[in-house]
N, C-alpha and C positions, 0 to 999 in steps of 0.2 A: 503493500499499500504506500502511496506517495501522499505526503503532508507539506502544505505550503505554509510558510511563516513570513513575517516582515523581517527582512535582513537588513545589513548582512550579519554574519556570525557575531554574537556578543550582546544583541538586543535583549531586551526583556521578553520580546516576542520569541525570540530563539530559545531563551532559558524556558519559558512556558511550553515550547515545542518540546524540548528536552524532558521536562517533566511529564508531558502527556504520552509521548512515544516510549512505551515501555518494551515493545517487541521489535525493535530494530526497523521501524518504518523509514523509508527513504524521506528525508527532510530536504525540502528545495525551498531556497530563499528567493524572495522577490523584493524589489526596490521600494514599492509603496503599498499601502492597504489595499488600493483599488486594483492593483496588478495582481495581489495575493488572491483577492475575491475573484477576479476575471479568469485566472488560471483554473479555479474550481468550476466555474461556469463553463469553461471551454473544455472541461474533461482532461486537462493536462495533469491535474492531481485528484486524488479522491477525497481529501479533506483539506480544511484550511483552517489556521489559527489566527485570529485578529484580536487586538485590544478593542474593546467596546465601551468601558467607563473606568475612569480614575476617580479614587474616593475623595481626592482634593480638586481635580480640575474638572470633573464631570464627564459627560458624554464625549466619546472621539467621534466628531461629526462625520469625518470622512468614512468611517466604518458604517455608520447607521444609515447616512444618505446613500451610500452605495448599495446596501442591502434592501433599501426600500425600492430600489429600481430592478432588483434580481429576484423575480418572484419564484423561481425554481430552487433557490437556494434556502436550506433550513438551519436552524440552531440544533446541534445535536447534544451539546453538553457545555458547561461552563467550567472555568478554572480560575482560581483567585491566586494572585502572586503578590507577596510583599515587595514592595520597591525601595531599594536602598540605592541612593545616589552617591557617586564617588568622584573625587576631583582628581583626574590623571593628567600628567604632563609628558612631553616627548624627551625631557631632559631633567635631571635632578636640579633643583631650584628651590628658592623661598617664595612664598605666595606673593609678594610685593613686585617679584620680576615678571609675573605673568600680565601680559598686555591684551591677550585675546582668549576667549573662552568659547568652545563650539559645543553645541548640544542641541537636542531636539526641543522645540518651543515649550512642551509641556514640562520637560525636565527644567529648563532654566526657570520657568514659573514656580516649580516645587522648590527651588532653591534660592528663591528671590531674596529672602532676609540674609542667608549666609553670603550671597554675592554681594549684597549692598553693604554688609558690615567687613567683609575681609578682602573683596575686590571691587571696590567702587569705581576705580579707574578703567578697569578691564572693558574692552569692547566685547559684547555678547553677539555671538553670530548663531543664528538659527538654521539647522540642516534637517535632512529628512529623518534621521533616526539617531540615537545616543550611539549606536555601533558606528554609523558613518562618521560621526564626530570623531570618535577614537581613531577610524582609519584615516581621516583628514589630518589629524594632529601628528600622527605617525609618518605621514608624507611631508610635513611641513619642515623647512630648513631653520625657520626662526622658532625661538621659544614660545609655545604656547600650551593651551590645556583644554581638556574636554571635561564634561559631566556625563558619566557613563555608568553602566553596569560593571561590576568588579571583574566579570568575565573578560572584559576587553584588557585588562592588565596584562595577560598572558598571550591572548589572541594577538595583539598588536605591539607587544613588547614595549609597553609603557611604563611610567613611574607613578606610584601612588603618593600623592600629596596629602590627601586626606579622605577618610573614610565617613560614610553616613552623613552627608552634608545636607539631606533633605530637611526642610523645616519642620515637617510634621513626622512623627515617629510611626504614625497610623496610616502611612501612604500604601495603598493597595490597589491594583489594577485587575479588572475582571477581563477575562479573555472569553471569546466564544469559539467553540469548536463548530466549524459549518460543514455541511454535507449536502449532496443533492438527494440522498437517500431519505425515505420517510423517518421521522423522528420516532422514537421508542413510546408508542401509545399506551405502554403500561407503567411508564414512570411518569407520576403527576405531582412532583413537587412544586413546579413552577411552570407557568406558561409565559411566553413572550409574545406580544401581538401588535400589530399596527392597525389604525383605523383612520378614516377622515370623515369630517362632517361638513355641513353646509355653513357658511358664513353668516349666521343669524343668531338672535338671542336665544339663549338656552340650549342650543345644539349640544355642546359638550356635557352640560348637565344631565341631559337626557339620556346620554349613554353611560356616565358614571352612575346614575341612578339604578341602572339595571345591575350593575355588579354589586351594589349595596343590598339590592333586593334578594340576591342570591347568595349573600353573606360571603363574598370574594374580597379578600384582601388585596388591595392594590399597593405594592411596594415601590413603584416607580411610575411617574408620567412625565413624559417630556415631549415638547412639539418640535418638528422640524418643518421648514418651508417646503410646500409641494413643488416649488419652482415652475409653477404654471402662471398663476396670476397672484397679485398682491392680496394678502388676506387668506389665502388657502393654505391649510397645513395638514400634515400627518402627525398623528399622536402615537407615541411608543410607549407602551405599558407592560410593566410585569405584574403578574398576578401569582399569589401563593394559592396553590390548590389543597384545600383542606376537605373538601367534600367533592361529589360528582356533578356538580351544578354548573361548571364553566361551560359545557356544550349548550345547556339551556340558554345561558346568558348570552352566548355567541348567536344561536339561533334567533333570539329576540331581537338583538341588535340588527342582524341582517333583514329581519321582517320589516325593519323601519327604512330599509333602502339604504343602509349605511355600508360603505365598503369596509370590510374586515379581512385581514390576512393573519393567519397564525404562523408566527415565525418559528416557533418550536416549543415542544414540551419536554422537560428534562429535569 
């Protein structure tokens, strides 16, 4: 089996893929989240692992926006990873010598307080991933640093300046394992779905009222623009399934002529 992940080696997606692949599956890296999901859609891989939500920064918009457009892709499972950010450099040095810091935008945001306190004059440069930041630093001739996973230390032969520089120790990222196969209908701990409603008073309330009616607990609700006309949105929700009423709720929502798509039950 082939599993796609957001590369290059050393990303947190790579670490999540390592944790998930216990049976020596072939792991294939892709440059962006969109390319990772597209590889699954085109049948180049059997499954894909993408970050979907961070406990500090919220929804990974590229992932959810791409999934909204890919109706044949389903959520098979989820994986939670503790995120520990580290400051790595291409040469041994002191903090005050660092003039440039590369990392993914979310990693830079997750270490904002540390950077403002310890590297106030450094130029922050956003790149595609924390691992690409490490790769970039390893190729630079001038002294610079990156914020990356500790795995990048050996992968790119870098120097550790400081460990665990994230501002919040409870930093976690949720990854979704995606597949084109049917999700396991017998596992009913959680359901993720999207729906859209007309732009009119009470439209969203009328849907949420149905979940309340069937005693279904919503653990997440987030809106994303439909990218059609201004004011039209998709809503992504997670539902904790503690009874067998979720199908009745979905049926009642659809009877109102509302678009509903189940992303997965897992």
